[in-house]
N, C-alpha and C positions, 0 to 999 in steps of 0.2 A: 343807342348811343347815350340817350339821357339816362337810361336805367343803369348803365355802367358808371356814369358820373355820379348818380345818386348813391350807388353802392360804394364807390370810392369815398364820397363825402361821409357816408355813414360809418365806414371803417375808420376814417380819420377822427370822427367825433367819438367813436367808441374808444379809440386809443387815447384820446385826450381825457375822457372820463376816467379811464383806468389809471392814467398817470396822476390825475388829480386825486383819485382815491388812494393811490399808493403814498403820495405825499401827505395826505390827511391822516392816513393810518400811522405813518412814521411820527407825525406830529402828536397824535394821541398817545402813542407809546412814550414819547419823550415827555409829554405833559404829565403823565402819571408819575414818572420818575422824578420830575422837577417838583411836583406838589408834595410828594412824600418826603424828599430830602429837604425842601424848604420848611415843611412842618417840623422835621427833626431839628433843623438849625434853630428854630424858635423855641422848641420845647425841651431839648436836651442840653446838658452841659457840654463844654468843648471837648472834654475827654470822651464822653459817650458818643458824641457826634463823630469824632474821629474814628472810633471803633466801628460805628455803623457805616461810615463811608468806606472803610476798608472791607467790611463784610459785603457791602453792596458791590464793590469792585470785584470781589471773588465770584459773586453770582454772575456778573457780566463776563468774566473770563471763562467760566464753565460753559455758559451759553454760547460763547464764541467758539469754543472747542467743538461742542456737539453740533452747532449750526454749520460749521465748516465740514466736519467729518460726516455727519448724517444728512443735514439739510441740503448741502450742495450735492451730495451723492444721490439723494432721492430726486433731485431736480434734473440731473444730467443722465443718470443711469435709468434703465427700464425698471421702475419700482413695481411694476405688475408682473414681472418675471418671478416665478416662485422662488428660485434660489436667491435672487437679488433681494426680494422682499424679506425672505427669511434672514438673510445677512443683515439687512437694515434693522429688523426687529431685535436680533441678537446684540448688535452694537448699541442700539438704543438702551437695552437693558443693562449692558455692561457699563457704558459710559455714564448714564444717568445715575445708576445706583453707586457706581464708583465715586463719582463727584459728591453725591449726597452723603457718603460715609467718610471719605478721605478728608475733605475740607473741614467739616466740623471736628473730626478727630485731631487733626493737626492744630486747629485753632484752640481746642481744649487743652492739648498737651503742652502747648507753648504758654498757657496761662492767660491767653487773650480774652477768653470768655469762660463762663461757668458751664456746668453740665446741662442745666435747663436750656440755656441759650444755645448750646450746641445741638440739642434735639430740634429746637425751633429752626435753627439755621439749616440743618439737613432737610427738614420738611420744606422750608421755603425754597431751597436750592433745587430739590427734585421737581417741585411744582413749576418753578421758573424755567427749567430746562425743557420739561414736557410741553409747556405752553408755547415756548419758542419753536419747538419742532413742529407742533401742529400749525403754527403760524407759517412755517416754511412749506408745509403741505399745501395750504391755501395759496401761498405765493407761487408755488410751482404750477398751479392751475390758473394763475392770474386772476384770482378771486379777491381783488383788493377791497371791494366794497364789503365783503364778508369779514375781511381782516379788520376793517374799520369798526364794524359791529363788535367783533371779538375784543378789540382793544378798548372800546367804549365800556363794555361790560366789566372788563378788568379794572378800568379806572374808577368806575362807580363803586364797585365792591371794595376796592382797596381804600378809597377815601371814606366810604361809609363805615367800614370796619374800624378804621382809625378814629373816626368821630365817635363811634360807640364806645371804644375803649377809653377815649378821653373823657367821656361822660361819667365813667365809673372810677376814675382815678388818674393820677399823673402818668404821662406817657414815658416809656423806657425803650431801650434797644429791643427788648422782647416784644413790645407792642408793635413796633414797626415790622419785625419779622413775621408776626402773626398777620398783619395787614397785607404784607407782600404775598404770603402763602395763600391767603383767602382770595385775593385778587387774581393771582396767577391760576389758581385752581378753577375759579369761575371762568376765566378766559379760556382755559384748556377745555372745559366742558362745552363752552360755546363753540370753540373751534372744531371739536370732534363732531358736534351736531351739524356744523356748517359744511363739513368736508364732502358730504354726500356718500351714498352707499358704495360708490366705486372706489373710495379711499378708506372706508371704515370697515376693514376686515383684516383678519390675521391669517397667516398660513402656517403649515407645519414647520417645525424647526429642524427637520431633517435636511442634511446637506446644505447648510447655509453658505452663501458666497462671501465668507469672511475676507478673503484676500482681495476679491474684486472691489468690494466696498472700501477696504482700507487703502488699496492702491490709489484710488482717486481721492478719497476723503482725507488722508493723512496730511498731504501737503497743504490742502485748503484749510484744514483745522490749524495747522502750525502757523500759516500766514495770518489767519483771522485773529488768533489769540495774541499776536505780538503787541499791538497797540494797547488793548485793555490790560494785558499782562504787564506791560511797562508801567502804565499808570498805577497799577496795584503795587508794584515794587517801589515806585516813587513814594507812595503813601507809607509803605513799610519803612523805607529809609528815613522818612521824616519822623515817624513815631519812634524808631529805634535810636536815631542819632540826635534828635532834638527833644520832643515830648509828645504825649498824647494830645495836649492842648494845641500844640502847633499843627498836628494832623487835623484837628477840628477846624482851625482857622483856614488851613489850606483847602479843605473840602468845602468850606463855606464860600470861599472865593471861586472855586470851580463851579459850584451850583449857580452862582450869580452869572457866570459867563457861559452857562450851558446853551442858551439860545444861539450864540455865535457858532458853536460847534454843530448845532442842529442844522443851521443854514449850510454849513460846509458839507456835512454828511449827506443831506438831501440832494444837493446839486451834484456831488461826486457820484452818487448812486445813479443819477440820470446819465452822467457821462459814461460810466461803465457800461450801462445798457446800450447806449448809442454806439460806443466803440464795438461792442460784441456783434451788433446787427450790421455794421457798416462793411462794405466791400471796397472802400476807398484805399488808396495807396498809403503806405506808412508815412510818407512825407506829408500828405494831406491831413492824416490823423494827428501827426505830431504838431502841425500848425493849429489844429483844433484844440489839442491839449494845451498848447502855449496860450491860446486865447482863453481857454477855460481857467488856467492858472491866473491870468491877469484879472479876469472877472471875479474869481473867488477871492483872491487877495484883496482886490479893491473893495468888495462887499464886506469882507471881514474887517478890514481897517475902518471902514465907515461905521459898522456895528460896534467895533471896539471903542472908537472915539466917542460914540454916543453913550455907550455903557460907562465909560470912565467919567464923562461929564455928568451923568445922572447918578453916579455912585452915592453921593451924600443923601439923596432922596430915595432912589430905587433900592439901594442896598438894604436899608432897614425894613422896607416894605417886603422884600423878597425873603430875607433871612433873619429878621428880627434885630439885627445890628449891622453896622456898616462893615463890610469885609475889608481886610487890609488892601490898600490901593496897590501896593507893589505886587502882591500875590495876584490880584485881579489883572494887572497889566501883564504879568508873567503868563497866566492862562490865556489871555487874549493873543499874546505873541505865539503861544503854542498853537492856537487855532489858525493863525496866519501860516505857520510852518506846515500844518496839515493841509491847508488850502493850496500851498505851493508844491506839495509833494504828491498828494493822492491822485490827481489826474494822470501823472506820469506812471504811477504804480498801476492804475487801472488799465491804461493802454498797454503797458508791458505784460500784464497778466493775460491780456487777450492775444497779443501778437508774439510774445516771446515765450511765455510759459511760467507756471507757478514756481517751479523749483529755483530758477535763477533770481526771480523777484524776491522769493523768501530769503535767499542767502544775503542779498543786499539789505533787505529790511532787517534781518537779524543783526547785521553789522551795525546799522544805524541805531538800532535799539540798544546794542551793547555800548555804543558811544554815548548815547543819552544817559544811560544808567551810570556809566563811569563818571561822566561830567557831573551828574547830580550828586553822587556820593562825594566827589572831590569838593564840590561847592559847600555841601553841608558840613564836611569835616573841617574845612578851612575857615568858613565864615560862621557856621551855625545859624544862618539866616534861612529859615524854611521858605520864605517868599521867593527866593531865587531858584527853587527847585524846578518850577515849570519852565523858566527861561533856559535852564540847562538842558531839560528834556527837549525843548524846541530846537536847540542847536543840532542835535543828532538827527531829528526828523527832517529838518531842512537839508542837511547834507545828504541824507538818504534819497530825497527826491532828486537832487542834482546828480547824484551818482547814477540813479536809474536812467535819467535822461541821457547823460553823457556816455555811460558804459554799455547800455542796452539799446536804447532807442535810436541814438544818432548812428552807431555802427549798422544797425538794421536798415535805417534809411539809406545809408551809403551803399550797402550791398544791393538793396532793391534798385537804386539808381544805376549802379553798375550793370546789373542784370538787364535792366530795361535798355540801356545803351547797347549792350551786346546783342540783344534781340533785334533792335533797330538796325544794327550793323549787318546781322545775318539776313534780315529782310532786304536790306539795300544791296547786299552782295549774295545772290542766291547760291544754292548748293553747287551749281556748275563752276563757281569760282572757289577753289579750295581755301580754307581758312589759313593754311600755311603760307599762301602766297603773300598775305598781308605781312606776316612776320618776316618772310624772306625779303620783302621789299624794304621794310624798316632796317633789317640787318645790312642790306646792301647800302642803304643811305648812310648808316653809321660807319660802315667801312669807307 
């Protein structure tokens, strides 16, 4: 009996360590992004910083697509099956190379960047996507401590490369792309070495399961790219309708508020995992989601109030100058909207399905972008863009709760009531007799 208790206690301790390592790994990845962009805010002009923010947003969008399409597929499907693994390899080649070629080509064609920067962007993008997929392999095996080591190497190499480049001359957008590429490549090499022999092998590309991988991964990729895609389009709208400098100021405010979004993303990741493991009723899970929303919104409001109060001092320390207060407030309100919406989306993805959640999320993304464009056209005030984006996000969370989760709870309650009734009135009593009895009463 004591051995059973010790085993259970050991299992709980191992789960706690894994959860702590997962949070730490996410924090390390976010810290690397924050340090690079904070350094960019200090060393680049507003126009160049706006361009870098847009390019970095494109990296995140491409990683969201490949992570959903390939990363989620290798986690759920049998990646050791030869045809599945062949399909994963083929899709990795197609999507990573396609992103690395298409994004720089479009950016160069539109005149946003020059040819040299386009080459560096393609290299950084490919390294970024491959590193993220290797990270997903370790995540699928719950090797969060190794992910932490992988992200730490990436952070050290990225910052070290940037410091080396700064030693030999002024930093530019190209300098940051080189630092990103070097850091992600080092992280990818570390991740490949940490995966173990059981994951570090290739199979023949004959008869790949293209459709099997795509059938699962396409909806996940579409859903995961919505939020980073929306933020990238918001940046584009600000640059196109206002100016590059306005895009730089908006990105500076976003960098300053990044810790608030980190808190939200970390806790919502925990909620998603707990929903997926739970066998509780929808009603109980919905109550947990409601409590999660209350907790997340409260924490985000507290963090936001502290960030606004500390803006005159902390803003220059983080970004080299004080970010616009209205833009900071807008991003903080956007973080509140994410906190209010994401738990419901996580629960719906587990209990309802990805397709219906995606359609509602697509609708709220469209509303956000429409409101953002309207605000920018009417007022020309870039600082109002995050507030407009927050409106659609908040409406999307409410729609998921009211249109998907509440009806699901009602159906579950009705089914439970019917089962209790059948249990109370066994099969010897026909179900029709209840109906007839009610009909007789009505007559």
